[in-house]
N, C-alpha and C positions, 0 to 999 in steps of 0.2 A: 465102684471098681474095687475088687478084692485086694489089690496090692496097695491101694491108697491108704495112708495112715489117717487115723481119726484123732485129731488133737482135742484134748479135754483140758479143763483147768488143772486136773490132777497130773497129767503127763506132759504138760507144756514145757516145763524146764528140762525134763529128760530128753524130749524130742529136739529141743533147741541146742542141746549140748552134743548131739551126735555129729561126728565128722562128716564132711561131704556137703553136697548141695541139697537143699529142700525148697520146693515151691509150694506155697500155701494158698489155697483158695478160701477166703473168709466169706461166708454166705449166711443167709437166713431163709427159712422156709417161706416166709411171706414176700420175699424179694423177687419181683418179676425178672429183672435183668440177670439175677443169679441163675434163674432157671434156664436162661438162654446160654449163659457162658459155661455152666457146669458140664454139659455133654462135650464141649470142645476141650475143656480142661482134661477130662477123662481120655478123650481121643489122643491128645498130645502126650499124656502120661503113658499110654500104652506103647507109644513109639520111642519115648525118651527115657523112661524109667530104667535105672540100672542100680547096681550096688552102691554107686557113688552119687546118685541123683534120685531123690525120693520126692514123691508128691503127697500132699496132705490136704485135708479139709478141716475147717474150723467153723462150727455153727456159732456165730456171734451172739445169737439170741440166748442160747442155752449154756454157752461157755464164756461168760462175760469177763472173767478175770483174765483169761488168755487173750481175748480180743482187746481188752483195755491195755494189757502189757505191750501189745503191738501198736497201740494208739490208732485203732481202726475207728474212722469217723463216718465212712460211707460204705455201701455195699453194692456190688461185690468189691472186695479189696484183694489184691494179689500181693504176696510178700515173698521175697526171695532171700534166702539165707545161705551163706557158704561158711562152713566150719564155725557156726554159731554167730557169725557177724551179718548184720543186715546189709544186703547189697542193693536192693531196690524195693520200693513199695509204690503201688498206684491203685487208684479206684476207677471203676467203670467196666462195663461189659463190652468194650471194644475188642472184638474177636481178632481183628488184624493185629492190633497192638499186643494182645495176649500171645499170639503165635510168634511175633517178632521178638518180644522180650524173652520168652522161654527159649527160643532158638539161640539168641545171643548168650543167655545165661548158660546154656548147655555147652557152649564153646569155651567158657572160662576154665 
């Protein structure tokens, strides 16, 4: 999705310092469950993304410093930050949970 930020090792600190909310999908090309959750993540981003709520992708295989900084152990992992502070992090491709967590985060 064109509006989704791509997090790299180089821009990680800058992205995390931005004000507002950011939802991050940490994935890898070889991850089957990631391939199932990514289209849903993009679908939700299209309806929720705003000036104060950004969506981002982080390729854990190729951006290892950023993935390690977020202590990612399993894929996919979803990470929610508000004003640079970690709000919630969870792993797994549970689409129902993804929708619920993002909806609740959007209301903060």
